[in-house]
Structures are given as structure tokens and as C-alpha cells.
Backbone as a printed PyTorch tensor [residue, N CA C, xyz], in Angstrom:
tensor([[[ -29.3810,  -23.3540,  -73.2100],
         [ -30.0850,  -23.5690,  -74.5920],
         [ -29.5160,  -25.1170,  -75.0470]],

        [[ -30.2630,  -25.7700,  -75.6350],
         [ -29.9400,  -27.0970,  -76.0750],
         [ -29.1640,  -27.1200,  -77.3860]],

        [[ -27.9980,  -27.7200,  -77.3920],
         [ -27.3810,  -27.8370,  -78.7290],
         [ -26.1930,  -26.9400,  -78.7770]],

        [[ -25.9400,  -26.2240,  -77.6820],
         [ -24.7500,  -25.3670,  -77.7670],
         [ -23.4460,  -25.8860,  -77.7630]],

        [[ -23.3700,  -27.2060,  -77.2500],
         [ -22.0700,  -28.0650,  -77.1510],
         [ -21.9380,  -28.7730,  -78.5250]],

        [[ -22.7070,  -28.5930,  -79.4920],
         [ -22.4680,  -29.3920,  -80.8110],
         [ -21.5140,  -28.6280,  -81.6610]],

        [[ -20.6220,  -29.4110,  -82.3570],
         [ -19.8260,  -28.6710,  -83.3410],
         [ -20.5000,  -28.6520,  -84.5880]],

        [[ -19.9580,  -27.9820,  -85.4650],
         [ -20.7070,  -27.7450,  -86.8560],
         [ -20.6540,  -29.0950,  -87.5950]],

        [[ -19.7910,  -30.0100,  -87.2610],
         [ -19.6770,  -31.2330,  -87.8920],
         [ -20.7440,  -32.2260,  -87.4550]],

        [[ -21.2410,  -32.0280,  -86.1770],
         [ -22.2300,  -32.7980,  -85.6530],
         [ -23.6630,  -32.5640,  -86.0800]],

        [[ -23.8320,  -31.2800,  -86.6440],
         [ -25.2870,  -30.8350,  -87.0820],
         [ -25.4680,  -31.4340,  -88.3720]],

        [[ -26.5390,  -32.3370,  -88.4630],
         [ -26.9760,  -32.9890,  -89.6900],
         [ -28.0720,  -32.2570,  -90.3840]],

        [[ -29.0160,  -31.6950,  -89.7420],
         [ -30.0620,  -31.0180,  -90.3150],
         [ -29.7130,  -29.4550,  -90.7130]],

        [[ -29.9580,  -29.1890,  -92.0250],
         [ -29.6770,  -27.8680,  -92.4880],
         [ -30.8720,  -26.9200,  -92.1120]],

        [[ -30.6220,  -25.7360,  -91.8270],
         [ -31.5770,  -24.7820,  -91.5060],
         [ -32.0450,  -24.1810,  -92.8820]],

        [[ -33.5000,  -24.2800,  -92.9810],
         [ -34.1090,  -23.7140,  -94.0190],
         [ -35.0150,  -22.5860,  -93.7650]],

        [[ -35.4120,  -21.7130,  -94.6310],
         [ -36.2460,  -20.6890,  -94.2910],
         [ -37.6980,  -21.3270,  -94.0270]],

        [[ -38.4610,  -20.5610,  -93.0880],
         [ -39.8190,  -20.9840,  -92.8500],
         [ -40.5770,  -21.2040,  -94.0650]],

        [[ -40.4290,  -20.2410,  -95.2110],
         [ -41.1500,  -20.3280,  -96.3300],
         [ -40.9210,  -21.6060,  -97.1040]],

        [[ -39.6000,  -22.0630,  -97.1880],
         [ -39.2660,  -23.3050,  -97.7600],
         [ -39.8810,  -24.4490,  -97.1180]],

        [[ -39.9290,  -24.4530,  -95.8280],
         [ -40.6260,  -25.5550,  -95.1670],
         [ -42.0190,  -25.6120,  -95.3610]],

        [[ -42.6930,  -24.4640,  -95.3280],
         [ -44.1690,  -24.4590,  -95.7970],
         [ -44.4510,  -25.0450,  -97.0580]],

        [[ -43.4940,  -24.6470,  -98.2010],
         [ -43.5870,  -24.9850,  -99.4860],
         [ -43.4210,  -26.5360,  -99.6580]],

        [[ -42.5200,  -27.0650,  -98.7420],
         [ -42.4370,  -28.6070,  -98.7880],
         [ -43.6070,  -29.1880,  -98.2290]],

        [[ -44.1200,  -28.8270,  -97.1480],
         [ -45.2630,  -29.3640,  -96.5720],
         [ -46.5370,  -29.2870,  -97.6370]],

        [[ -46.6500,  -28.1670,  -98.3090],
         [ -47.6840,  -27.9940,  -99.1820],
         [ -47.5720,  -28.9640, -100.2990]],

        [[ -46.3470,  -29.0500, -100.7880],
         [ -46.0470,  -29.8870, -101.9310],
         [ -46.4200,  -31.4370, -101.5530]],

        [[ -46.1150,  -31.7950, -100.5190],
         [ -46.4240,  -33.2250,  -99.9300],
         [ -47.9990,  -33.3630,  -99.8320]],

        [[ -48.7470,  -32.2210,  -99.3570],
         [ -50.0970,  -32.3790,  -99.1490],
         [ -50.7740,  -32.3660, -100.5840]],

        [[ -50.2780,  -31.6340, -101.5520],
         [ -50.7770,  -31.7380, -102.8480],
         [ -50.5330,  -33.0940, -103.3790]],

        [[ -49.4640,  -33.6360, -103.3890],
         [ -49.2750,  -35.0120, -103.7670],
         [ -50.2310,  -36.0270, -103.1840]],

        [[ -50.2650,  -35.9780, -101.8890],
         [ -51.3080,  -36.8150, -101.1640],
         [ -52.6910,  -36.6050, -101.7150]],

        [[ -53.0320,  -35.4630, -101.6990],
         [ -54.3260,  -35.1600, -102.0940],
         [ -54.7370,  -35.5340, -103.5780]],

        [[ -53.9180,  -35.3270, -104.4420],
         [ -54.0230,  -35.9200, -105.7330],
         [ -54.0050,  -37.4090, -105.8580]],

        [[ -53.2310,  -38.1310, -105.0690],
         [ -53.4140,  -39.6190, -104.9960],
         [ -54.6060,  -40.0110, -104.5700]],

        [[ -55.0060,  -39.4320, -103.4150],
         [ -56.2460,  -39.9210, -102.9340],
         [ -57.4390,  -39.6900, -103.7730]],

        [[ -57.4420,  -38.4740, -104.3130],
         [ -58.5460,  -38.0870, -105.2320],
         [ -58.5750,  -39.0620, -106.5150]],

        [[ -57.4920,  -39.4520, -106.9890],
         [ -57.4590,  -40.3230, -108.0800],
         [ -57.9290,  -41.8450, -107.6960]],

        [[ -57.3800,  -42.3890, -106.7360],
         [ -57.6430,  -43.6640, -106.3830],
         [ -58.9560,  -43.8740, -105.7260]],

        [[ -59.3670,  -42.8850, -104.8590],
         [ -60.5880,  -43.0880, -104.3390],
         [ -61.7070,  -42.5720, -105.3750]],

        [[ -61.3720,  -41.7410, -106.2260],
         [ -62.3180,  -41.4210, -107.3490],
         [ -62.5750,  -42.6130, -108.1870]],

        [[ -61.6170,  -43.4080, -108.5430],
         [ -61.8240,  -44.5070, -109.2470],
         [ -62.6700,  -45.6470, -108.4800]],

        [[ -62.4210,  -45.7060, -107.3270],
         [ -63.1740,  -46.6330, -106.4440],
         [ -64.6840,  -46.2410, -106.2600]],

        [[ -64.7620,  -44.8960, -106.2010],
         [ -66.1060,  -44.2800, -106.1150],
         [ -67.0110,  -44.6320, -107.3660]],

        [[ -66.4740,  -44.7050, -108.4890],
         [ -67.1430,  -45.0430, -109.6580],
         [ -67.7110,  -46.4780, -109.6860]],

        [[ -67.0590,  -47.4230, -109.0510],
         [ -67.4640,  -48.7470, -108.9940],
         [ -68.2560,  -49.0750, -107.8120]],

        [[ -67.9120,  -48.4200, -106.5910],
         [ -68.4920,  -48.6140, -105.2640],
         [ -68.8950,  -47.3890, -104.6510]],

        [[ -70.0130,  -46.7600, -104.9910],
         [ -70.3950,  -45.4880, -104.4290],
         [ -70.7700,  -45.4640, -102.9580]],

        [[ -70.0540,  -44.4440, -102.3750],
         [ -70.3000,  -44.1150, -100.9010],
         [ -70.3900,  -42.7000, -100.7890]],

        [[ -71.5540,  -42.3810, -100.0800],
         [ -71.8660,  -40.8400,  -99.8100],
         [ -70.7390,  -40.2260,  -98.9070]],

        [[ -70.1420,  -40.9910,  -97.9480],
         [ -69.1660,  -40.5310,  -97.1630],
         [ -67.7850,  -40.2390,  -97.9330]],

        [[ -67.4520,  -41.2630,  -98.6920],
         [ -66.3310,  -41.1140,  -99.7130],
         [ -66.5210,  -39.9110, -100.6290]],

        [[ -67.7530,  -39.7770, -101.0690],
         [ -68.0310,  -38.5710, -101.9900],
         [ -67.6700,  -37.2660, -101.1210]],

        [[ -68.0930,  -37.1540,  -99.8550],
         [ -67.8460,  -36.0620,  -99.1550],
         [ -66.2350,  -35.8150,  -98.9080]],

        [[ -65.5390,  -36.8690,  -98.7100],
         [ -64.0720,  -36.7300,  -98.5570],
         [ -63.4780,  -36.2490,  -99.8720]],

        [[ -64.0870,  -36.8060, -100.9660],
         [ -63.4820,  -36.3530, -102.2500],
         [ -63.7580,  -34.8490, -102.5660]],

        [[ -64.9750,  -34.4270, -102.1670],
         [ -65.3910,  -33.0030, -102.3600],
         [ -64.3740,  -32.0440, -101.5960]],

        [[ -64.1820,  -32.5030, -100.3430],
         [ -63.1780,  -31.7050,  -99.4410],
         [ -61.9050,  -31.6440, -100.1180]],

        [[ -61.3170,  -32.7700, -100.5650],
         [ -59.9460,  -32.7830, -101.1600],
         [ -60.0190,  -32.0130, -102.3910]],

        [[ -60.8850,  -32.2720, -103.2220],
         [ -61.0720,  -31.4390, -104.5390],
         [ -61.2840,  -30.0420, -104.3370]],

        [[ -61.8340,  -29.5560, -103.3080],
         [ -61.9530,  -28.0860, -103.0160],
         [ -60.6120,  -27.5730, -102.7370]],

        [[ -59.7490,  -28.3280, -101.9670],
         [ -58.4690,  -27.9650, -101.3630],
         [ -57.3020,  -27.7650, -102.5900]],

        [[ -57.4320,  -28.5550, -103.5030],
         [ -56.2720,  -28.6720, -104.5650],
         [ -56.2320,  -27.3060, -105.2340]],

        [[ -57.1420,  -26.5980, -105.7860],
         [ -56.9220,  -25.2480, -106.3950],
         [ -56.2040,  -24.2190, -105.4580]],

        [[ -56.5850,  -24.3240, -104.2550],
         [ -55.8830,  -23.5350, -103.2810],
         [ -54.5070,  -23.7750, -103.1550]],

        [[ -54.1950,  -25.0780, -103.1400],
         [ -52.8560,  -25.4410, -103.2010],
         [ -51.9770,  -24.8500, -104.3290]],

        [[ -52.6180,  -25.0290, -105.5590],
         [ -52.1090,  -24.3210, -106.6760],
         [ -51.9020,  -22.9660, -106.7120]],

        [[ -52.8270,  -22.2840, -106.0570],
         [ -52.6360,  -20.8460, -105.9190],
         [ -51.5300,  -20.4330, -104.9440]],

        [[ -51.4740,  -21.4240, -103.9430],
         [ -50.3340,  -21.1130, -102.9830],
         [ -49.0410,  -21.1750, -103.6060]],

        [[ -48.7910,  -22.1250, -104.5710],
         [ -47.4450,  -22.2160, -105.3010],
         [ -47.2170,  -21.0830, -106.2310]],

        [[ -48.3600,  -20.5060, -106.9180],
         [ -48.2210,  -19.4610, -107.6710],
         [ -47.7570,  -18.2020, -106.8970]],

        [[ -48.4790,  -18.0060, -105.7770],
         [ -48.0640,  -16.8040, -104.8930],
         [ -46.6150,  -16.9460, -104.3970]],

        [[ -46.2350,  -18.1820, -103.9270],
         [ -44.9200,  -18.4890, -103.6170],
         [ -43.8580,  -18.0720, -104.6720]],

        [[ -44.1220,  -18.5820, -105.9920],
         [ -43.2730,  -18.2720, -106.9670],
         [ -43.2850,  -16.7270, -107.2020]],

        [[ -44.3370,  -16.1280, -107.1610],
         [ -44.4280,  -14.6720, -107.3460],
         [ -43.6990,  -13.8320, -106.4740]],

        [[ -43.7800,  -14.2120, -105.0190],
         [ -42.9780,  -13.6490, -103.9770],
         [ -41.6230,  -13.7790, -104.1370]],

        [[ -41.1860,  -14.9520, -104.5320],
         [ -39.6950,  -15.2490, -104.8250],
         [ -39.0360,  -14.2590, -105.9230]],

        [[ -40.0360,  -13.9760, -106.8090],
         [ -39.5950,  -13.1810, -107.9250],
         [ -39.7450,  -11.7270, -107.6700]],

        [[ -40.7810,  -11.2380, -107.0870],
         [ -41.0580,   -9.7350, -106.9600],
         [ -41.1690,   -9.2170, -105.6040]],

        [[ -40.8710,   -9.9610, -104.5140],
         [ -41.1340,   -9.5000, -103.1970],
         [ -40.3690,   -8.1540, -102.9010]],

        [[ -39.2940,   -7.9230, -103.5100],
         [ -38.5360,   -6.6350, -103.3400],
         [ -39.2390,   -5.5720, -103.8760]],

        [[ -40.1410,   -5.7390, -104.7510],
         [ -40.8290,   -4.5190, -105.5290],
         [ -42.2660,   -4.2990, -104.8950]],

        [[ -42.6340,   -5.0450, -104.0240],
         [ -44.0170,   -4.8440, -103.4190],
         [ -44.0060,   -3.8090, -102.3330]],

        [[ -45.2040,   -2.9990, -102.1720],
         [ -45.3130,   -2.0770, -101.1190],
         [ -45.7720,   -2.9070,  -99.8850]],

        [[ -45.7280,   -2.3150,  -98.7830],
         [ -46.2130,   -3.0010,  -97.5210],
         [ -47.4990,   -3.4410,  -97.4960]],

        [[ -48.5060,   -2.7350,  -98.1480],
         [ -49.8720,   -3.1070,  -98.0060],
         [ -50.0320,   -4.3040,  -99.0400]],

        [[ -49.3650,   -4.2300, -100.1660],
         [ -49.5290,   -5.3410, -101.1600],
         [ -48.9690,   -6.6790, -100.5160]],

        [[ -47.7580,   -6.4380,  -99.8370],
         [ -47.2080,   -7.6640,  -99.2690],
         [ -48.1210,   -8.3410,  -98.1480]],

        [[ -48.7440,   -7.5040,  -97.3650],
         [ -49.6340,   -7.9800,  -96.2260],
         [ -50.7760,   -8.6460,  -96.9320]],

        [[ -51.3850,   -8.1760,  -98.0030],
         [ -52.4640,   -8.6970,  -98.7740],
         [ -52.1430,  -10.0810,  -99.2480]],

        [[ -50.8800,  -10.1710,  -99.8420],
         [ -50.4470,  -11.5180, -100.3310],
         [ -50.3270,  -12.4990,  -99.2510]],

        [[ -49.6890,  -11.9740,  -98.1280],
         [ -49.5850,  -12.8810,  -97.0060],
         [ -50.8330,  -13.4730,  -96.4630]],

        [[ -51.8470,  -12.6180,  -96.5140],
         [ -53.2140,  -12.9970,  -96.0960],
         [ -53.6860,  -13.9800,  -97.0550]],

        [[ -53.4930,  -13.8140,  -98.2450],
         [ -54.0140,  -14.8600,  -99.3300],
         [ -53.1160,  -16.1740,  -99.0660]],

        [[ -51.9860,  -16.1190,  -98.8520],
         [ -51.2360,  -17.2560,  -98.4710],
         [ -51.6640,  -18.0100,  -97.2930]],

        [[ -52.1200,  -17.2310,  -96.2880],
         [ -52.6260,  -17.7650,  -95.0220],
         [ -53.9750,  -18.5570,  -95.3690]],

        [[ -54.8150,  -17.9420,  -96.1390],
         [ -56.0330,  -18.6130,  -96.4470],
         [ -55.8000,  -19.8320,  -97.3730]],

        [[ -54.9410,  -19.8170,  -98.1580],
         [ -54.5860,  -21.0130,  -99.1430],
         [ -54.1810,  -22.1470,  -98.2060]],

        [[ -53.3500,  -21.7060,  -97.2650],
         [ -52.8460,  -22.7950,  -96.3460],
         [ -53.8950,  -23.3850,  -95.5390]],

        [[ -54.8010,  -22.4980,  -94.8680],
         [ -55.8250,  -23.0400,  -94.0350],
         [ -56.7840,  -24.0340,  -94.9440]],

        [[ -57.2450,  -23.6040,  -96.0150],
         [ -58.0930,  -24.4380,  -96.9530],
         [ -57.4430,  -25.7530,  -97.2590]],

        [[ -56.0560,  -25.7010,  -97.5800],
         [ -55.4110,  -26.8700,  -97.8570],
         [ -55.2790,  -27.8320,  -96.7180]],

        [[ -54.9950,  -27.3630,  -95.5570],
         [ -54.9540,  -28.0610,  -94.4670],
         [ -56.2940,  -28.7950,  -94.0950]],

        [[ -57.3530,  -28.3030,  -94.4740],
         [ -58.7010,  -28.8860,  -94.1140],
         [ -58.8380,  -30.3010,  -95.0370]],

        [[ -58.0710,  -30.2760,  -96.1580],
         [ -58.1570,  -31.5720,  -96.9110],
         [ -57.7030,  -32.6880,  -96.1910]],

        [[ -57.0300,  -32.4980,  -95.0050],
         [ -56.6880,  -33.6530,  -94.1060],
         [ -57.8740,  -34.2360,  -93.6450]],

        [[ -58.9680,  -33.6410,  -93.4210],
         [ -60.1830,  -34.0890,  -92.9740],
         [ -60.7810,  -35.0130,  -94.1580]],

        [[ -60.7720,  -34.4280,  -95.3080],
         [ -61.1990,  -35.2340,  -96.4610],
         [ -60.4370,  -36.6610,  -96.4720]],

        [[ -59.1060,  -36.6380,  -96.2160],
         [ -58.3630,  -37.8150,  -96.3090],
         [ -58.8290,  -38.7260,  -95.1440]],

        [[ -59.0980,  -38.2240,  -93.8550],
         [ -59.5230,  -38.9890,  -92.7750],
         [ -60.8470,  -39.5840,  -93.1510]],

        [[ -61.6690,  -38.9490,  -93.8180],
         [ -63.0200,  -39.4970,  -94.0460],
         [ -62.8740,  -40.6290,  -95.0710]],

        [[ -61.9680,  -40.5580,  -96.0550],
         [ -61.7090,  -41.5980,  -97.0930],
         [ -61.0660,  -42.7280,  -96.3590]],

        [[ -60.2540,  -42.5550,  -95.4080],
         [ -59.6280,  -43.7130,  -94.7540],
         [ -60.5980,  -44.2880,  -93.9970]],

        [[ -61.5510,  -43.6670,  -93.4140],
         [ -62.7060,  -44.2360,  -92.5870],
         [ -63.5520,  -44.9640,  -93.4730]],

        [[ -63.7730,  -44.5260,  -94.6940],
         [ -64.6500,  -45.3760,  -95.5520],
         [ -63.9590,  -46.7250,  -96.0160]],

        [[ -62.5810,  -46.7210,  -96.2360],
         [ -61.8700,  -47.8390,  -96.3600],
         [ -62.1190,  -48.9160,  -95.4660]],

        [[ -62.0220,  -48.5710,  -94.1260],
         [ -62.3570,  -49.4120,  -93.0130],
         [ -62.2090,  -48.4970,  -91.7580]],

        [[ -63.4000,  -48.6320,  -91.0430],
         [ -63.4460,  -47.8390,  -89.7780],
         [ -62.3440,  -47.9010,  -88.9630]],

        [[ -61.6080,  -49.0640,  -88.7840],
         [ -60.4220,  -49.1200,  -87.9820],
         [ -59.3640,  -48.3680,  -88.5090]],

        [[ -59.0640,  -48.3580,  -89.7740],
         [ -58.1700,  -47.4080,  -90.4480],
         [ -58.3490,  -46.0080,  -90.0860]],

        [[ -59.6230,  -45.5780,  -90.4430],
         [ -59.9970,  -44.2020,  -90.1040],
         [ -59.8820,  -43.7860,  -88.5730]],

        [[ -60.3180,  -44.6040,  -87.8130],
         [ -60.0890,  -44.3970,  -86.3680],
         [ -58.5500,  -44.3830,  -85.8850]],

        [[ -57.8220,  -45.2900,  -86.4260],
         [ -56.4940,  -45.1370,  -86.1890],
         [ -55.6690,  -43.8250,  -86.7030]],

        [[ -56.1400,  -43.4580,  -87.7930],
         [ -55.6950,  -42.1160,  -88.3690],
         [ -56.0050,  -40.9690,  -87.4850]],

        [[ -57.3230,  -41.0970,  -86.9570],
         [ -57.8260,  -40.0260,  -86.1140],
         [ -57.0020,  -39.9890,  -84.8450]],

        [[ -56.9460,  -41.1060,  -84.2720],
         [ -56.4020,  -41.2470,  -82.7720],
         [ -54.8770,  -40.9160,  -82.9430]],

        [[ -54.2390,  -41.4390,  -83.9500],
         [ -52.8000,  -40.9340,  -84.0120],
         [ -52.5040,  -39.4960,  -84.2830]],

        [[ -53.4790,  -39.0250,  -85.1390],
         [ -53.3450,  -37.3880,  -85.3530],
         [ -53.5760,  -36.7160,  -84.1840]],

        [[ -54.5520,  -37.0860,  -83.2810],
         [ -54.7740,  -36.4210,  -82.1110],
         [ -53.5020,  -36.5990,  -81.1970]],

        [[ -52.9920,  -37.7040,  -81.0450],
         [ -51.8830,  -38.1150,  -80.1810],
         [ -50.7130,  -37.2590,  -80.6330]],

        [[ -50.4760,  -37.1950,  -82.1050],
         [ -49.4240,  -36.3720,  -82.6040],
         [ -49.5130,  -34.8210,  -82.1980]],

        [[ -50.7290,  -34.3650,  -82.2900],
         [ -50.9750,  -32.9740,  -81.8330],
         [ -50.7120,  -32.7460,  -80.4070]],

        [[ -51.1290,  -33.7570,  -79.5550],
         [ -50.9040,  -33.5920,  -78.0740],
         [ -49.3820,  -33.6290,  -77.8170]],

        [[ -48.6950,  -34.4280,  -78.5320],
         [ -47.2370,  -34.5980,  -78.2370],
         [ -46.5840,  -33.3330,  -78.5330]],

        [[ -46.9480,  -32.6530,  -79.8150],
         [ -46.3470,  -31.5070,  -80.1310],
         [ -46.7010,  -30.4080,  -79.1430]],

        [[ -47.9250,  -30.2510,  -78.6730],
         [ -48.3460,  -29.3560,  -77.6990],
         [ -47.5060,  -29.4810,  -76.3730]],

        [[ -47.4070,  -30.7320,  -75.9870],
         [ -46.5890,  -31.0680,  -74.7450],
         [ -45.1750,  -30.5180,  -74.9700]],

        [[ -44.5480,  -30.9150,  -76.1000],
         [ -43.2250,  -30.5090,  -76.4540],
         [ -43.0720,  -28.9790,  -76.3340]],

        [[ -43.9590,  -28.1970,  -76.9360],
         [ -43.9490,  -26.7120,  -77.0470],
         [ -44.0760,  -26.2290,  -75.5060]],

        [[ -44.9320,  -26.7590,  -74.7190],
         [ -45.0540,  -26.3490,  -73.4440],
         [ -43.8060,  -26.5650,  -72.5370]],

        [[ -43.1330,  -27.6970,  -72.8560],
         [ -41.8760,  -27.9400,  -72.1390],
         [ -40.7730,  -26.9890,  -72.5880]],

        [[ -40.7720,  -26.7080,  -73.9350],
         [ -39.8300,  -25.6430,  -74.4150],
         [ -39.8840,  -24.3400,  -73.7760]],

        [[ -41.1480,  -23.9800,  -73.6370],
         [ -41.5920,  -22.6460,  -72.9750],
         [ -41.1260,  -22.6960,  -71.6560]],

        [[ -41.2570,  -23.7700,  -70.9010],
         [ -40.8170,  -23.8460,  -69.3920],
         [ -39.3350,  -23.6830,  -69.3190]],

        [[ -38.5270,  -24.3830,  -70.3580],
         [ -37.0940,  -24.2570,  -70.2170],
         [ -36.6210,  -22.9930,  -70.5250]],

        [[ -37.3540,  -22.2500,  -71.5970],
         [ -36.9060,  -20.8290,  -71.8130],
         [ -37.1210,  -19.9520,  -70.5820]],

        [[ -38.2490,  -20.1470,  -69.6980],
         [ -38.5800,  -19.3120,  -68.5830],
         [ -37.5510,  -19.5670,  -67.5600]],

        [[ -37.0720,  -20.6010,  -67.3780],
         [ -35.9640,  -21.0850,  -66.2250],
         [ -34.7520,  -20.4550,  -66.4810]]])
């Protein structure tokens, strides 16, 4: 396994819970969506574009789901020890739905970048696909190492 020969002084990255990582990603996405909605909304008023309007609709649709995600997260931190198994599963399903809707806002951002200039939108799309490919490749290599 990689990293077994590192001392505790060599480790720079602290381990966080998966929940905290998801919370951080969602907070960054909310900030990005809010900024894009604000600035592209202002631009939309002076220079209308149907494509930008679509991107704004997608982003605006996702923002309430992000807010609900944060409320559920806070609720679980406070009351998770008092929930029954079925209640906990239901809340986890709601969290998953909120995350999926929130992640679709990236498509709205891509559309707005494309409206800014087709080269910017295309670069965003291509780099996103390349990043997904690289992650998939790394996961496949890790699974091959685990099997060996």
C-alpha cells in the first residue's frame, strides 16, 4: 500500500470525514453558482441571450437544493443519534437528491461560459472531460494495484 513508509511528520493532509468533504464541495459550488447568477444576471439585463437565460435557469434551480443540503447537514450533526434507521435512510436519500441537482448546476455554468465566448466554454468542457478521464484512469490503476 502506498504511503506506509511515511512518518506522521511527513503527512501534510489531514483526514476529514466524507461528510465534511461533501460539505466543502457544496459550499464552493454554492459560492460559484451565486457569483455566476449575480454577474451573468446583470449582463443578461443589458445583453439578452437565450442560451445565457438557460444557464441562469439551471443555476437558479440548483441553489435552493444547495440550501436544503446545508439544512439537512446541520440537522444530521445535531440529531443523527436520535433518528431511527428508516428516518436516517430517508434523509440520506434527500441529501443524495440535493447533491445531484446541485451538481447539474455545473452544466449551467458551462453554458454561461460558452455564451461568454465559445472558446472559453469549449475549453471548460474539454478540460472537464479530461479531468473526468484522468480520475477514471487513476481509479482503474488503484484497483489494479489492490488486486496485485
